[in-house]
C-alpha positions in Angstrom: 23.8 78.6 113.6 21.5 76.2 115.5 24.1 74.5 117.7 27.7 75.6 117.6 28.5 79.1 119.0 31.3 81.2 120.3 31.0 82.8 123.8 29.0 85.9 124.3 30.4 89.3 125.0 30.2 89.1 128.8 32.3 86.0 128.9 34.8 87.4 126.5 35.4 90.4 128.7 37.0 88.2 131.4 40.8 88.3 130.9 42.6 85.1 129.8 44.8 85.5 132.9 41.7 84.7 135.0 39.7 82.4 132.7 41.5 80.8 129.7 39.5 80.2 126.6 42.1 79.6 123.9 44.9 77.1 123.3 48.5 77.9 122.9 49.5 78.9 119.4 47.6 77.2 116.6 46.8 74.1 118.6 43.2 72.9 119.2 42.1 71.6 122.5 39.2 69.1 122.7 37.5 69.1 126.0 34.6 66.9 127.3 32.3 67.8 130.1 30.0 66.0 132.5 31.5 62.5 132.4 32.4 59.8 132.8 29.5 58.2 131.1 29.5 54.4 131.0 28.2 54.2 127.4 29.6 57.2 125.6 33.0 57.8 127.2 34.6 54.5 126.3 33.5 55.0 122.6 34.9 58.6 122.7 38.2 57.2 124.1 38.2 54.6 121.2 37.9 57.4 118.6 40.6 59.5 120.2 42.9 56.5 120.5 42.4 55.5 116.9 43.2 59.1 115.8 46.2 59.5 118.1 44.5 62.6 119.8 44.7 63.5 123.5 41.9 65.5 125.1 40.9 66.9 128.5 37.9 65.4 130.4 36.2 67.6 132.9 34.7 65.1 135.2 32.0 65.2 137.9 33.1 63.8 141.3 30.1 61.6 141.9 30.5 60.0 138.5 34.2 59.5 139.2 33.3 57.4 142.3 30.6 55.5 140.3 32.8 54.7 137.3 36.4 54.7 138.5 37.6 52.3 135.8 36.7 54.7 133.0 38.7 57.5 134.8 41.6 55.1 135.1 41.4 54.5 131.4 41.3 58.2 130.6 44.6 58.8 132.4 46.2 55.6 131.2 45.6 56.6 127.5 47.3 60.0 128.0 44.4 62.3 128.5 44.1 65.0 131.1 41.4 65.0 133.8 39.9 68.3 135.0 37.7 69.2 137.9 34.0 69.9 137.0 32.7 69.9 140.6 31.3 67.1 142.7 27.6 67.4 141.9 27.4 69.9 139.0 25.5 72.7 140.9 24.3 75.8 139.0 25.7 78.8 140.9 24.4 82.3 140.8 26.5 85.5 141.0 26.4 85.5 144.8 27.5 81.9 145.3 29.7 81.6 148.5 33.3 80.6 148.5 32.8 78.0 151.1 30.1 76.0 149.2 32.2 76.3 146.0 35.3 75.0 147.8 33.3 72.0 149.1 32.3 71.2 145.5 35.8 71.6 144.1 37.5 69.7 146.9 35.1 66.8 146.6 36.0 66.4 143.0 39.7 66.8 143.7 39.5 64.0 146.3 37.5 61.7 144.0 40.0 62.0 141.1 43.0 61.7 143.4 41.5 58.6 145.1 41.2 56.9 141.7 44.2 58.1 139.8 46.6 59.2 142.6 46.9 62.6 140.9 44.9 65.8 141.6 43.5 67.8 138.6 45.2 71.1 137.8 42.4 72.5 135.7 38.8 73.4 136.6 35.7 74.3 134.6 32.6 75.6 136.3 29.2 74.2 135.5 27.7 75.9 132.4 30.9 77.9 132.2 29.5 80.4 134.7 32.2 82.1 136.7 30.9 84.0 139.8 33.6 85.9 141.8 33.5 83.2 144.5 34.5 80.6 142.0 37.6 82.5 141.0 38.6 82.9 144.7 38.0 79.2 145.4 39.9 78.1 142.3 42.8 80.3 143.3 42.8 78.9 146.8 43.2 75.4 145.4 45.8 76.5 142.8 43.5 75.4 140.0 43.6 77.1 136.5 40.2 77.9 135.1 39.6 76.8 131.6 36.3 77.5 129.7 36.1 77.4 125.9 36.2 79.5 122.7 33.8 77.2 120.7 30.8 75.5 122.1 29.9 72.6 119.7 26.3 72.7 121.0 26.2 68.9 121.2 24.2 69.2 124.4 21.3 70.6 122.3 21.1 67.7 119.9 18.0 65.5 120.1 18.4 63.4 116.9 21.0 62.0 114.5 20.1 64.8 112.1 20.8 67.4 114.8 24.2 65.8 115.5 25.1 66.0 111.8 24.2 69.7 111.7 26.1 70.3 114.9 29.2 68.7 113.5 29.1 70.7 110.4 28.6 74.0 112.3 31.5 73.2 114.6 33.8 72.5 111.8 32.9 75.7 110.0 33.5 77.8 113.2 36.7 76.1 114.2 39.8 78.3 114.2 43.4 77.7 115.2 43.9 78.1 118.9 40.3 77.0 119.7 39.2 75.2 122.9 36.2 73.1 121.9 33.5 72.2 124.3 32.0 68.8 123.9 30.2 66.5 126.3 30.4 62.8 127.2 27.3 61.8 125.2 26.3 60.3 121.8 26.1 63.6 119.9 29.8 64.2 120.5 30.6 61.1 118.5 29.1 62.7 115.3 31.2 65.8 115.9 34.3 63.8 116.4 33.8 61.8 113.3 34.0 65.1 111.3 36.4 67.0 113.4 39.2 64.5 113.9 40.1 63.9 110.3 40.2 67.6 109.6 42.9 68.3 112.2 46.5 68.0 111.0 49.5 67.2 113.1 50.6 68.5 115.5 47.4 70.4 116.1 45.6 68.8 119.0 46.8 68.8 122.6 45.3 68.1 126.1 44.5 71.4 127.8 46.7 70.5 130.8 49.8 70.5 128.6 49.0 73.9 127.2 48.6 75.2 130.8 52.1 74.0 131.5 53.4 75.7 128.4 55.0 72.4 127.3 54.7 70.0 124.4 51.7 67.8 124.3 51.7 64.1 124.6 49.4 62.0 122.5 48.9 64.7 119.8 47.9 64.0 116.2 
């Protein structure tokens, strides 16, 4: 596989009670990181709306402030918004709780300022979970969600790459998957193949699964 991949052994060793990587039952959860993006996110939202699918967008606080209307649309169309920090720092194993709390609180405040609601889910940059991150997330009552399938869209550099990425993602997709995508053009190629293959009621926003309830906006 050149693009799509499942997490390595070390990440799989973390218990799901601390870092969730799978959806409830046979559902598939589509998640998008690093947005909102003024060019790609609206098109992604169009695709999801046309397919009747709800997803979760893990947003960066500085981008929320810069593009509030896109975040408003995400929520208005039935998607969940998760915390992906304020500035997307790359933390090492010894990252301090105080600095992580500042990053998470900044994103919480940005999303709440735009939507009136604070995120309930958080995803660390690059999926890295140092001990301080778990402590900070717990202090803010945030559930940590990573993924069970990385589409690899972030590695794509051409239309040909995106087609291979989409094919690989579809081949590795299993019931109960949490799929990592990004707010970028390569995600559109993956969605074009992925969305038609998912039968109702198979797709839910991650926040609904974290509540243990039925999803809104599912296929």
